[in-house]
All heavy atoms as an XYZ file, in Angstrom:
999
protein
N      94.959    108.163    105.185
C      94.414    107.469    104.045
C      93.707    106.198    104.509
O      94.215    105.469    105.347
C      95.555    107.126    103.085
C      95.097    106.429    101.845
S      96.464    106.288    100.684
C      96.337    104.572    100.303
N      92.549    105.942    103.987
C      91.808    104.725    104.278
C      92.379    103.603    103.419
O      92.582    103.778    102.227
C      90.327    104.926    103.980
C      89.757    106.064    104.787
O      90.109    106.268    105.944
N      88.873    106.822    104.190
N      92.633    102.446    104.050
C      93.275    101.392    103.274
C      93.029    100.004    103.865
O      92.725     99.863    105.044
C      94.772    101.635    103.197
C      95.437    101.614    104.564
C      96.888    102.061    104.496
N      97.446    102.221    105.823
C      98.076    101.268    106.489
N      98.255    100.085    105.950
N      98.548    101.487    107.698
N      93.174     99.011    102.999
C      93.149     97.618    103.423
C      94.519     97.312    104.018
O      95.547     97.692    103.446
C      92.858     96.726    102.214
C      92.798     95.257    102.541
C      92.446     94.491    101.275
C      92.584     93.015    101.470
N      92.324     92.295    100.212
N      94.549     96.656    105.163
C      95.819     96.346    105.812
C      96.460     95.127    105.170
O      95.777     94.167    104.800
C      95.601     96.127    107.309
C      95.076     97.362    108.049
C      94.718     97.032    109.491
C      96.091     98.493    108.002
N      97.791     95.165    105.062
C      98.504     94.120    104.332
C      98.492     92.763    105.017
O      98.825     91.760    104.402
C      99.933     94.554    104.015
C     100.761     94.879    105.245
O     100.280     94.713    106.378
O     101.915     95.312    105.062
N      98.118     92.693    106.278
C      98.066     91.393    106.941
C      96.711     90.689    106.750
O      96.505     89.600    107.277
C      98.452     91.496    108.417
C      97.693     92.479    109.246
C      98.066     93.757    109.538
C      96.441     92.276    109.904
N      97.116     94.351    110.330
C      96.100     93.452    110.578
C      95.570     91.195    109.991
C      94.946     93.598    111.316
C      94.399     91.328    110.739
C      94.108     92.530    111.389
N      95.816     91.262    105.956
C      94.567     90.583    105.601
C      94.932     89.297    104.855
O      95.789     89.309    103.982
C      93.719     91.458    104.670
O      93.337     92.649    105.288
N      94.281     88.196    105.233
C      94.544     86.933    104.536
C      93.406     85.958    104.779
O      92.663     86.062    105.745
C      95.878     86.334    104.954
C      95.927     85.838    106.381
C      97.277     85.164    106.662
N      97.296     84.553    107.951
C      97.621     85.160    109.085
N      97.977     86.428    109.071
N      97.592     84.506    110.231
N      93.301     85.021    103.874
C      92.271     83.988    103.949
C      90.901     84.638    104.124
O      90.538     85.496    103.342
C      92.578     82.974    105.055
C      93.940     82.301    104.858
O      94.306     82.052    103.691
O      94.632     82.046    105.857
N      90.176     84.253    105.177
C      88.821     84.784    105.382
C      88.790     86.020    106.287
O      87.732     86.422    106.751
C      87.902     83.702    105.939
C      88.223     83.325    107.370
O      89.369     83.416    107.811
N      87.222     82.880    108.100
N      89.942     86.627    106.521
C      90.035     87.829    107.357
C      90.397     89.028    106.479
O      91.380     88.983    105.738
C      91.094     87.670    108.472
C      91.277     88.968    109.237
C      90.697     86.539    109.419
N      89.597     90.075    106.594
C      89.887     91.314    105.887
C      90.001     92.425    106.925
O      89.183     92.504    107.852
C      88.834     91.628    104.805
C      89.311     92.758    103.896
C      87.473     91.895    105.407
C      88.560     92.856    102.590
N      91.042     93.227    106.794
C      91.313     94.280    107.775
C      91.477     95.620    107.064
O      92.111     95.702    106.009
C      92.578     93.948    108.560
N      90.881     96.644    107.672
C      90.958     97.992    107.125
C      91.404     98.965    108.203
O      91.088     98.796    109.378
C      89.585     98.468    106.630
C      89.042     97.692    105.471
C      88.081     96.720    105.663
C      89.487     97.947    104.177
C      87.557     96.010    104.594
C      88.974     97.248    103.100
C      88.005     96.266    103.310
N      92.108    100.006    107.779
C      92.419    101.132    108.641
C      91.738    102.348    108.044
O      91.944    102.667    106.878
C      93.921    101.368    108.748
C      94.243    102.544    109.657
C      95.688    102.573    110.074
O      96.315    101.536    110.231
N      96.218    103.766    110.253
N      90.927    103.000    108.845
C      90.184    104.175    108.410
C      90.803    105.384    109.093
O      90.686    105.546    110.302
C      88.686    104.056    108.778
C      88.099    102.715    108.325
C      87.908    105.235    108.225
C      88.186    102.455    106.852
N      91.478    106.226    108.315
C      92.182    107.369    108.884
C      91.439    108.687    108.758
O      91.837    109.676    109.349
C      93.559    107.514    108.234
C      94.490    106.386    108.633
O      94.397    105.910    109.772
O      95.298    105.967    107.792
N      90.420    108.695    107.936
C      89.669    109.936    107.787
C      88.258    109.625    107.302
O      87.895    108.466    107.153
C      90.384    110.907    106.831
C      90.708    110.278    105.492
O      89.948    109.484    104.959
N      91.848    110.631    104.934
N      87.504    110.639    107.076
C      86.126    110.498    106.635
C      86.027    109.560    105.433
O      86.819    109.666    104.500
C      85.588    111.884    106.262
C      84.161    111.914    105.833
C      83.744    113.350    105.558
C      82.372    113.390    104.940
N      81.947    114.751    104.680
N      85.059    108.657    105.472
C      84.874    107.714    104.371
C      83.978    108.347    103.322
O      82.823    108.661    103.582
C      84.245    106.399    104.866
C      85.104    105.759    105.950
C      84.060    105.438    103.695
C      84.451    104.573    106.622
N      84.529    108.521    102.146
C      83.762    109.064    101.026
C      82.987    107.924    100.363
O      83.325    106.755    100.523
C      84.696    109.727    100.009
C      85.559    110.836    100.592
C      84.769    112.050    101.057
O      83.662    112.270    100.551
O      85.275    112.779    101.927
N      81.971    108.278     99.620
C      81.109    107.277     98.992
C      81.893    106.285     98.138
O      81.706    105.063     98.250
C      80.043    107.964     98.134
C      79.114    106.973     97.464
C      78.039    107.647     96.632
O      78.083    108.877     96.428
O      77.146    106.927     96.184
N      82.786    106.741     97.305
C      83.537    105.843     96.420
C      84.423    104.895     97.216
O      84.516    103.709     96.908
C      84.365    106.645     95.404
C      84.990    105.774     94.329
C      83.969    104.941     93.554
O      82.878    105.389     93.232
N      84.320    103.702     93.279
N      85.076    105.397     98.251
C      85.911    104.540     99.104
C      85.066    103.458     99.751
O      85.473    102.298     99.807
C      86.562    105.362    100.215
C      87.724    106.189     99.794
C      88.299    106.941    100.967
O      87.539    107.627    101.677
O      89.511    106.838    101.175
N      83.907    103.846    100.261
C      83.038    102.878    100.914
C      82.619    101.785     99.930
O      82.631    100.597    100.257
C      81.801    103.551    101.522
C      80.916    102.549    102.190
C      81.258    102.008    103.422
C      79.769    102.079    101.557
C      80.475    101.052    104.020
C      78.978    101.116    102.159
C      79.325    100.604    103.386
O      78.560     99.641    103.967
N      82.269    102.175     98.715
C      81.855    101.190     97.713
C      82.994    100.221     97.377
O      82.770     99.028     97.195
C      81.340    101.894     96.461
C      79.972    102.509     96.668
C      79.453    103.164     95.414
C      78.047    103.707     95.665
N      77.466    104.320     94.477
N      84.218    100.728     97.329
C      85.371     99.865     97.062
C      85.592     98.879     98.199
O      85.846     97.692     97.973
C      86.622    100.714     96.833
C      86.601    101.468     95.516
C      87.717    102.483     95.384
O      88.707    102.414     96.147
O      87.600    103.359     94.506
N      85.495     99.359     99.435
C      85.636     98.472    100.588
C      84.532     97.415    100.581
O      84.784     96.234    100.837
C      85.595     99.287    101.883
C      86.801    100.177    102.077
S      86.601    101.357    103.436
C      86.414    100.277    104.835
N      83.333     97.839    100.298
C      82.190     96.945    100.250
C      82.392     95.850     99.208
O      82.112     94.679     99.454
C      80.928     97.754     99.939
C      79.600     97.072    100.120
C      79.406     96.604    101.541
C      78.486     98.036     99.734
N      82.916     96.220     98.043
C      83.194     95.234     96.992
C      84.178     94.172     97.483
O      84.010     92.977     97.224
C      83.766     95.927     95.756
C      82.747     96.165     94.662
C      83.421     96.576     93.364
N      84.211     97.794     93.494
C      83.741     99.023     93.291
N      82.500     99.206     92.944
N      84.520    100.075     93.441
N      85.202     94.601     98.207
C      86.189     93.646     98.718
C      85.556     92.688     99.725
O      85.844     91.490     99.710
C      87.365     94.381     99.351
C      88.213     95.102     98.326
C      89.505     95.616     98.911
O      90.324     94.773     99.339
O      89.689     96.836     98.944
N      84.705     93.202    100.597
C      84.022     92.349    101.575
C      83.096     91.377    100.858
O      83.066     90.178    101.169
C      83.250     93.200    102.610
C      82.353     92.326    103.474
C      84.222     93.989    103.482
N      82.348     91.849     99.884
C      81.429     90.978     99.145
C      82.185     89.885     98.391
O      81.736     88.740     98.342
C      80.577     91.804     98.184
C      79.528     92.634     98.902
C      78.774     93.592     97.990
O      79.343     94.014     96.950
O      77.632     93.918     98.331
N      83.344     90.214     97.825
C      84.158     89.204     97.139
C      84.617     88.125     98.111
O      84.610     86.937     97.793
C      85.362     89.853     96.461
C      85.000     90.647     95.234
C      86.178     91.430     94.664
O      87.247     91.493     95.267
N      85.966     92.039     93.513
N      85.009     88.544     99.319
C      85.429     87.587    100.332
C      84.249     86.695    100.731
O      84.416     85.488    100.916
C      85.987     88.335    101.552
C      86.891     87.541    102.482
C      88.155     87.093    101.753
C      87.249     88.376    103.698
N      83.064     87.276    100.823
C      81.870     86.505    101.181
C      81.532     85.468    100.102
O      80.962     84.428    100.404
C      80.678     87.442    101.414
C      80.822     88.279    102.666
S      79.519     89.514    102.842
C      78.345     88.578    103.815
N      81.890     85.755     98.870
C      81.664     84.799     97.787
C      82.645     83.629     97.876
O      82.337     82.523     97.452
C      81.799     85.477     96.427
C      80.665     86.426     96.114
C      80.892     87.215     94.824
O      81.850     86.922     94.075
O      80.085     88.138     94.574
N      83.826     83.864     98.445
C      84.870     82.847     98.537
C      84.750     81.961     99.767
O      85.166     80.810     99.737
C      86.249     83.501     98.573
C      86.662     84.152     97.282
C      88.050     84.752     97.431
O      88.251     85.701     98.188
N      89.005     84.189     96.718
N      84.232     82.505    100.865
C      84.227     81.786    102.140
C      82.824     81.736    102.737
O      82.052     82.676    102.591
C      85.167     82.465    103.152
C      86.613     82.416    102.762
C      87.200     83.471    102.063
C      87.407     81.326    103.080
C      88.538     83.428    101.697
C      88.746     81.275    102.718
C      89.303     82.336    102.027
O      90.621     82.284    101.666
N      82.546     80.630    103.455
C      81.262     80.520    104.148
C      81.184     81.505    105.307
O      80.129     82.054    105.596
C      81.066     79.103    104.685
C      80.856     78.095    103.569
O      80.366     78.489    102.485
O      81.189     76.916    103.775
N      82.310     81.712    105.995
C      82.386     82.627    107.133
C      83.573     83.558    106.933
O      84.659     83.121    106.550
C      82.565     81.873    108.459
C      81.429     80.943    108.813
C      80.260     81.717    109.344
C      79.162     80.777    109.816
N      78.002     81.501    110.293
N      83.356     84.852    107.200
C      84.455     85.813    107.108
C      84.579     86.572    108.432
O      83.662     86.554    109.259
C      84.286     86.802    105.940
C      83.109     87.761    106.183
C      84.146     86.058    104.618
C      83.110     88.966    105.247
N      85.706     87.246    108.572
C      85.983     88.043    109.765
C      86.497     89.406    109.319
O      87.303     89.492    108.390
C      87.007     87.342    110.647
C      86.500     85.991    111.131
C      87.574     85.188    111.766
N      87.024     83.917    112.208
C      87.621     83.124    113.081
N      88.803     83.463    113.588
N      87.069     81.993    113.436
N      86.021     90.442    110.014
C      86.384     91.807    109.635
C      87.043     92.509    110.816
O      86.541     92.462    111.937
C      85.137     92.597    109.182
C      84.475     91.905    107.986
C      85.509     94.040    108.838
C      83.129     92.486    107.597
N      88.162     93.178    110.537
C      88.905     93.973    111.520
C      88.922     95.408    111.004
O      89.270     95.646    109.857
C      90.330     93.430    111.623
C      91.253     94.221    112.504
C      91.531     93.791    113.795
C      91.871     95.383    112.048
C      92.408     94.509    114.602
C      92.743     96.099    112.849
C      93.008     95.657    114.132
N      88.533     96.348    111.867
C      88.547     97.765    111.483
C      89.273     98.556    112.558
O      88.930     98.472    113.736
C      87.130     98.315    111.362
C      86.333     97.698    110.249
S      86.763     98.367    108.667
C      85.486     99.544    108.477
N      90.249     99.326    112.129
C      90.943    100.256    113.026
C      90.477    101.650    112.644
O      90.682    102.088    111.511
C      92.449    100.122    112.862
C      93.239    101.016    113.793
C      94.727    100.766    113.642
C      95.504    101.681    114.565
N      96.952    101.468    114.417
N      89.804    102.327    113.592
C      89.208    103.626    113.280
C      89.494    104.653    114.373
O      89.387    104.366    115.549
C      87.672    103.513    113.093
C      87.331    102.671    111.898
C      86.994    102.953    114.317
N      89.845    105.865    113.977
C      89.954    106.955    114.951
C      88.556    107.527    115.202
O      87.568    106.977    114.730
C      90.851    107.964    114.239
C      90.513    107.768    112.801
C      90.227    106.289    112.647
N      88.493    108.619    115.887
C      87.218    109.313    116.086
C      86.919    110.068    114.800
O      87.492    111.120    114.536
C      87.325    110.271    117.274
C      85.984    110.865    117.643
O      84.952    110.292    117.242
O      85.966    111.896    118.321
N      86.040    109.517    113.988
C      85.775    110.077    112.669
C      84.709    111.154    112.713
O      83.799    111.103    113.527
C      85.308    108.971    111.709
C      86.282    107.843    111.480
C      85.651    106.785    110.582
C      87.553    108.363    110.840
N      84.803    112.082    111.770
C      83.777    113.113    111.668
C      82.522    112.576    111.009
O      81.472    113.175    111.070
C      84.309    114.322    110.891
C      84.683    113.999    109.462
C      85.241    115.182    108.715
O      86.458    115.383    108.761
O      84.445    115.898    108.091
N      82.589    111.427    110.354
C      81.404    110.842    109.742
C      81.669    110.376    108.334
O      82.787    110.275    107.897
N      80.581    110.084    107.651
C      80.664    109.623    106.281
C      79.704    110.440    105.444
O      78.852    111.145    105.970
C      80.272    108.143    106.164
O      78.935    107.999    106.595
C      81.179    107.257    106.985
N      79.845    110.337    104.150
C      78.900    111.011    103.266
C      77.526    110.380    103.447
O      77.403    109.177    103.634
C      79.334    110.850    101.797
C      80.494    111.703    101.421
C      80.750    111.669     99.918
O      80.013    110.998     99.186
O      81.697    112.335     99.499
N      76.499    111.182    103.390
C      75.142    110.672    103.552
C      74.808    109.596    102.535
O      74.056    108.665    102.828
C      74.125    111.813    103.469
C      74.127    112.779    104.631
C      73.126    113.908    104.360
C      73.789    112.083    105.936
N      75.346    109.686    101.348
C      75.032    108.711    100.303
C      75.514    107.308    100.660
O      74.999    106.331    100.123
C      75.622    109.148     98.971
O      76.997    109.372     99.099
N      76.489    107.173    101.579
C      76.934    105.832    101.946
C      75.953    105.144    102.868
O      75.980    103.931    102.988
C      78.327    105.849    102.621
O      78.250    106.526    103.862
C      79.377    106.460    101.718
N      75.090    105.876    103.533
C      74.121    105.256    104.435
C      73.199    104.318    103.674
O      72.956    103.184    104.100
C      73.331    106.332    105.206
C      74.290    107.084    106.142
C      72.185    105.710    105.990
C      73.701    108.299    106.794
N      72.696    104.746    102.529
C      71.839    103.893    101.704
C      72.600    102.640    101.276
O      72.042    101.537    101.269
C      71.334    104.652    100.491
N      73.883    102.797    100.933
C      74.692    101.643    100.545
C      74.837    100.651    101.698
O      74.813     99.442    101.497
C      76.093    102.089    100.096
C      76.074    102.831     98.776
O      75.201    102.540     97.943
O      76.932    103.714     98.598
N      74.980    101.151    102.904
C      75.129    100.268    104.065
C      73.870     99.458    104.307
O      73.932     98.262    104.552
C      75.494    101.084    105.307
C      76.888    101.630    105.201
C      77.229    102.554    106.311
N      78.473    103.234    105.956
C      79.245    103.817    106.809
N      78.928    103.855    108.067
N      80.344    104.407    106.417
N      72.724    100.103    104.242
C      71.482     99.368    104.428
C      71.253     98.378    103.288
O      70.758     97.280    103.503
C      70.292    100.318    104.586
C      70.246    100.941    105.943
C      70.474    102.293    106.102
C      70.003    100.185    107.074
C      70.445    102.884    107.357
C      69.985    100.755    108.333
C      70.192    102.107    108.477
N      71.624     98.742    102.089
C      71.506     97.847    100.940
C      72.386     96.619    101.154
O      71.980     95.492    100.900
C      71.911     98.588     99.662
C      71.815     97.750     98.416
C      72.223     98.583     97.208
C      72.276     97.721     95.958
N      72.846     98.429     94.826
N      73.612     96.819    101.652
C      74.526     95.717    101.921
C      73.917     94.756    102.931
O      73.924     93.546    102.744
C      75.866     96.254    102.445
C      76.808     95.173    102.881
C      77.521     94.443    101.949
C      76.979     94.876    104.225
C      78.397     93.441    102.343
C      77.838     93.882    104.629
C      78.551     93.158    103.693
N      73.373     95.288    104.027
C      72.771     94.455    105.064
C      71.586     93.677    104.499
O      71.426     92.487    104.756
C      72.343     95.316    106.280
C      71.487     94.517    107.238
C      73.570     95.882    106.975
N      70.774     94.333    103.701
C      69.580     93.709    103.136
C      69.927     92.612    102.128
O      69.282     91.572    102.084
C      68.721     94.781    102.466
C      67.420     94.282    101.913
C      66.639     95.424    101.299
C      65.377     94.897    100.624
N      64.672     95.960     99.915
N      70.950     92.841    101.302
C      71.269     91.937    100.206
C      72.250     90.830    100.557
O      72.433     89.907     99.774
C      71.827     92.734     99.022
C      70.801     93.642     98.396
C      71.358     94.450     97.240
O      72.572     94.374     96.963
O      70.554     95.160     96.616
N      72.901     90.897    101.690
C      73.902     89.894    102.039
C      73.499     89.126    103.284
O      72.796     89.622    104.145
C      75.266     90.562    102.253
C      75.847     91.057    100.958
O      76.360     90.291    100.175
N      75.721     92.351    100.718
N      73.996     87.913    103.346
C      73.747     87.057    104.499
C      74.714     87.463    105.605
O      75.876     87.057    105.599
C      73.945     85.592    104.108
C      73.693     84.656    105.262
O      73.315     85.065    106.353
N      73.924     83.385    105.014
N      74.230     88.248    106.536
C      75.098     88.758    107.593
C      75.609     87.632    108.498
O      76.585     87.811    109.211
C      74.380     89.828    108.413
C      73.971     91.049    107.588
S      75.310     91.771    106.614
C      76.282     92.497    107.900
N      74.955     86.464    108.441
C      75.443     85.326    109.212
C      76.806     84.854    108.728
O      77.488     84.120    109.422
C      74.448     84.166    109.143
C      73.161     84.466    109.892
O      73.184     85.321    110.806
O      72.130     83.848    109.567
N      77.196     85.272    107.532
C      78.525     84.927    107.022
C      79.627     85.671    107.762
O      80.774     85.246    107.729
C      78.634     85.252    105.528
C      78.058     84.189    104.631
C      78.362     84.528    103.190
O      77.537     85.125    102.522
N      79.532     84.160    102.722
N      79.303     86.783    108.387
C      80.314     87.533    109.134
C      80.365     86.941    110.536
O      79.480     87.120    111.348
C      80.010     89.040    109.162
C      79.932     89.570    107.729
C      81.089     89.776    109.970
C      79.506     91.018    107.632
N      81.432     86.205    110.774
C      81.590     85.462    112.018
C      82.077     86.350    113.166
O      81.622     86.224    114.297
C      82.577     84.324    111.771
C      82.790     83.405    112.919
C      83.695     82.241    112.541
O      84.599     82.406    111.697
O      83.497     81.173    113.105
N      83.019     87.236    112.851
C      83.584     88.126    113.866
C      83.819     89.503    113.259
O      84.146     89.623    112.084
C      84.930     87.601    114.389
C      84.848     86.343    115.206
C      86.229     85.986    115.709
C      86.192     84.766    116.597
N      87.557     84.459    117.115
N      83.681     90.523    114.128
C      83.909     91.909    113.707
C      84.633     92.604    114.843
O      84.063     92.820    115.908
C      82.559     92.569    113.424
C      82.630     93.890    112.703
C      82.901     93.952    111.346
C      82.396     95.084    113.371
C      82.939     95.162    110.670
C      82.432     96.302    112.707
C      82.704     96.328    111.359
O      82.743     97.523    110.693
N      85.912     92.913    114.642
C      86.720     93.581    115.665
C      86.878     95.048    115.301
O      87.224     95.380    114.170
C      88.091     92.923    115.773
N      86.629     95.920    116.275
C      86.770     97.357    116.083
C      87.812     97.888    117.060
O      87.692     97.693    118.263
C      85.439     98.057    116.355
C      84.362     97.786    115.326
C      82.997     98.085    115.905
C      84.610     98.625    114.107
N      88.810     98.556    116.517
C      89.866     99.143    117.335
C      89.809    100.641    117.139
O      89.821    101.129    116.013
C      91.253     98.607    116.910
C      92.355     99.292    117.713
C      91.312     97.097    117.074
N      89.698    101.372    118.256
C      89.667    102.823    118.123
C      89.157    103.522    119.352
O      89.060    102.934    120.430
N      88.850    104.791    119.172
C      88.307    105.601    120.259
C      87.012    104.979    120.746
O      86.170    104.572    119.952
C      88.049    107.030    119.775
C      89.283    107.775    119.313
C      90.249    108.058    120.442
O      89.826    108.207    121.600
O      91.456    108.137    120.159
N      86.836    104.934    122.039
C      85.704    104.225    122.621
C      84.355    104.745    122.137
O      83.476    103.959    121.797
C      85.770    104.282    124.145
C      84.740    103.377    124.779
C      84.922    103.255    126.270
O      85.731    103.942    126.877
N      84.155    102.375    126.870
N      84.176    106.058    122.038
C      82.860    106.554    121.634
C      82.527    106.179    120.197
O      81.383    105.904    119.863
C      82.734    108.056    121.867
C      83.619    108.919    121.023
C      83.402    110.385    121.360
C      84.281    111.263    120.498
N      84.077    112.668    120.767
N      83.540    106.127    119.334
C      83.324    105.727    117.946
C      82.984    104.246    117.866
O      82.007    103.850    117.230
C      84.575    106.015    117.091
O      84.873    107.401    117.176
C      84.356    105.614    115.649
N      83.795    103.405    118.519
C      83.572    101.965    118.418
C      82.290    101.540    119.124
O      81.621    100.621    118.672
C      84.770    101.166    118.965
O      85.017    101.516    120.321
C      86.009    101.398    118.113
N      81.913    102.212    120.202
C      80.657    101.881    120.876
C      79.463    102.144    119.967
O      78.537    101.339    119.896
C      80.503    102.688    122.169
C      81.290    102.132    123.316
C      81.099    102.964    124.585
O      80.716    104.132    124.536
N      81.385    102.349    125.710
N      79.474    103.251    119.265
C      78.363    103.582    118.366
C      78.251    102.552    117.250
O      77.151    102.085    116.934
C      78.559    104.980    117.786
N      79.376    102.172    116.664
C      79.356    101.180    115.585
C      78.912     99.825    116.125
O      78.095     99.133    115.508
C      80.739    101.079    114.906
C      80.776     99.932    113.905
C      81.092    102.390    114.232
N      79.431     99.435    117.289
C      79.062     98.152    117.886
C      77.565     98.087    118.152
O      76.914     97.078    117.870
C      79.848     97.913    119.192
O      81.241     97.918    118.890
C      79.481     96.591    119.826
N      76.990     99.149    118.676
C      75.543     99.173    118.924
C      74.763     99.025    117.621
O      73.775     98.298    117.566
C      75.147    100.465    119.640
C      75.542    100.481    121.096
C      75.149    101.788    121.755
C      75.670    101.826    123.183
N      75.370    103.083    123.861
N      75.204     99.692    116.572
C      74.519     99.597    115.278
C      74.600     98.176    114.730
O      73.610     97.632    114.238
C      75.117    100.581    114.283
N      75.763     97.550    114.832
C      75.923     96.174    114.348
C      75.036     95.239    115.157
O      74.387     94.348    114.600
C      77.410     95.735    114.404
C      77.549     94.241    114.150
C      78.232     96.527    113.404
N      74.979     95.423    116.478
C      74.136     94.586    117.330
C      72.667     94.681    116.948
O      71.947     93.686    116.957
C      74.307     94.964    118.808
C      75.626     94.479    119.381
O      76.271     93.614    118.750
O      76.019     94.972    120.455
N      72.215     95.870    116.596
C      70.810     96.067    116.217
C      70.510     95.374    114.896
O      69.446     94.785    114.720
C      70.488     97.578    116.127
C      69.151     97.814    115.445
C      70.496     98.204    117.515
N      71.446     95.425    113.959
C      71.210     94.914    112.614
C      71.535     93.440    112.424
O      71.132     92.850    111.430
C      72.026     95.729    111.604
C      71.658     97.206    111.497
C      72.660     97.938    110.622
C      70.247     97.366    110.943
N      72.258     92.825    113.364
C      72.697     91.446    113.135
C      73.052     90.748    114.443
O      72.987     91.337    115.509
C      73.923     91.455    112.228
O      75.029     91.946    112.943
N      73.473     89.504    114.297
C      73.934     88.734    115.452
C      75.440     88.463    115.355
O      75.936     87.484    115.876
C      73.164     87.420    115.545
O      73.379     86.658    114.368
N      76.159     89.344    114.698
C      77.603     89.195    114.515
C      78.313     89.298    115.866
O      77.980     90.152    116.686
C      78.142     90.277    113.555
C      77.492     90.146    112.182
C      79.662     90.195    113.445
C      77.766     91.332    111.268
N      79.303     88.437    116.073
C      80.128     88.475    117.276
C      81.075     89.671    117.144
O      82.069     89.615    116.426
C      80.901     87.170    117.418
C      81.678     87.078    118.712
O      81.661     87.986    119.539
N      82.369     85.973    118.898
N      80.737     90.765    117.814
C      81.483     92.018    117.699
C      82.184     92.347    119.012
O      81.584     92.227    120.079
C      80.525     93.171    117.339
O      79.830     92.824    116.151
C      81.278     94.453    117.106
N      83.433     92.751    118.896
C      84.180     93.210    120.079
C      84.852     94.524    119.747
O      85.295     94.754    118.631
C      85.242     92.193    120.495
C      84.655     90.921    121.041
C      85.714     90.092    121.690
N      85.169     88.802    122.077
C      85.888     87.804    122.552
N      87.197     87.948    122.694
N      85.323     86.673    122.878
N      84.940     95.382    120.750
C      85.625     96.661    120.577
C      86.858     96.694    121.460
O      86.871     96.139    122.561
C      84.687     97.815    120.893
C      84.122     97.792    122.308
C      83.040     98.823    122.491
O      82.007     98.746    121.872
N      83.300     99.785    123.358
N      87.906     97.319    120.948
C      89.193     97.391    121.638
C      89.728     98.812    121.548
O      89.626     99.448    120.498
C      90.218     96.465    120.975
C      89.892     94.998    121.037
C      89.060     94.409    120.083
C      90.418     94.189    122.034
C      88.764     93.051    120.125
C      90.132     92.836    122.076
C      89.300     92.271    121.129
O      89.014     90.932    121.173
N      90.349     99.302    122.628
C      91.034    100.602    122.533
C      92.321    100.432    121.715
O      92.787     99.306    121.500
C      91.336    100.952    123.990
C      91.332     99.655    124.719
C      90.401     98.747    123.971
N      92.897    101.541    121.254
C      94.099    101.477    120.419
C      95.223    100.662    121.056
O      95.926     99.935    120.364
C      94.615    102.887    120.091
C      93.809    103.594    119.052
C      93.186    104.794    119.353
C      93.676    103.088    117.770
C      92.444    105.462    118.392
C      92.938    103.743    116.807
C      92.314    104.938    117.120
N      95.383    100.780    122.367
C      96.498    100.082    123.011
C      96.283     98.573    123.124
O      97.159     97.851    123.581
C      96.822    100.696    124.377
C      95.682    100.596    125.376
O      94.556    100.228    124.992
O      95.927    100.902    126.563
N      95.135     98.076    122.682
C      94.876     96.633    122.688
C      94.705     96.084    121.262
O      94.061     95.057    121.048
C      93.638     96.330    123.530
C      93.855     96.594    125.002
C      92.645     96.242    125.851
O      91.803     95.435    125.399
O      92.538     96.783    126.960
N      95.308     96.757    120.303
C      95.192     96.324    118.906
C      95.696     94.898    118.699
O      95.087     94.119    117.964
C      95.964     97.286    117.994
C      95.875     96.910    116.539
C      96.576     97.903    115.619
O      97.002     98.976    116.078
O      96.696     97.575    114.428
N      96.789     94.534    119.333
C      97.322     93.172    119.171
C      96.345     92.127    119.704
O      96.211     91.047    119.121
C      98.693     93.038    119.842
C      99.796     93.787    119.110
C      99.936     93.380    117.642
O      99.947     92.169    117.335
O     100.025     94.301    116.784
N      95.653     92.431    120.794
C      94.636     91.510    121.325
C      93.489     91.350    120.330
O      92.957     90.249    120.157
C      94.118     92.013    122.670
N      93.124     92.425    119.665
C      92.054     92.374    118.657
C      92.493     91.501    117.483
O      91.703     90.685    116.981
C      91.713     93.786    118.187
N      93.737     91.641    117.046
C      94.239     90.821    115.942
C      94.245     89.353    116.334
O      93.856     88.480    115.553
C      95.655     91.251    115.561
C      95.744     92.539    114.797
C      97.201     92.950    114.737
C      97.646     93.337    113.377
N      99.051     93.815    113.378
N      94.693     89.083    117.546
C      94.732     87.701    118.028
C      93.316     87.108    118.031
O      93.092     85.999    117.556
C      95.340     87.645    119.438
C      95.446     86.257    119.996
C      96.068     86.255    121.363
C      96.084     84.841    121.921
N      96.592     84.788    123.277
N      92.350     87.866    118.551
C      90.966     87.388    118.621
C      90.388     87.140    117.233
O      89.702     86.140    117.017
C      90.103     88.395    119.400
C      88.662     87.992    119.442
C      88.118     86.999    120.218
C      87.588     88.549    118.680
N      86.766     86.922    119.971
C      86.415     87.864    119.039
C      87.502     89.581    117.735
C      85.167     88.147    118.488
C      86.270     89.867    117.186
C      85.114     89.152    117.563
N      90.645     88.014    116.287
C      90.047     87.884    114.955
C      90.539     86.626    114.244
O      89.839     86.036    113.424
C      90.263     89.168    114.096
C      89.156     89.312    113.050
C      91.616     89.177    113.432
C      87.848     89.755    113.571
N      91.746     86.162    114.584
C      92.305     84.952    113.957
C      92.027     83.677    114.751
O      92.334     82.592    114.255
C      93.811     85.114    113.722
C      94.142     85.945    112.514
C      94.647     87.224    112.661
C      93.942     85.449    111.235
C      94.952     88.013    111.549
C      94.243     86.229    110.111
C      94.753     87.495    110.273
N      91.494     83.784    115.960
C      91.230     82.576    116.777
C      90.137     81.729    116.167
O      89.163     82.195    115.659
C      90.809     82.967    118.198
C      91.925     83.487    119.033
C      91.465     83.915    120.426
O      90.267     84.106    120.676
O      92.352     84.074    121.270
């Protein structure tokens, strides 16, 4: 099940993605991130993801809309924990679209990722 992690607090939001992200789930996650961006000048995002089969095509338009409509400079840090091929692809996409400080971590370094996101 895809879910917000209970240790999310203040300007840090954390999600665990356990399976394919459906359009409605993505929109709900996006709403939570946008609400945090309204509350804080800078936010930090932590994502724990396995090797996913993908997302619904309809979420791609939502992702580009989010990037276009929001100040990506508000995202101070983005930590990705998961299979290397999955996190590398996401990290490359984030690098192309923004100047967000992004780091990727394998599953066995999840605690290091949490520590970094709160530093």
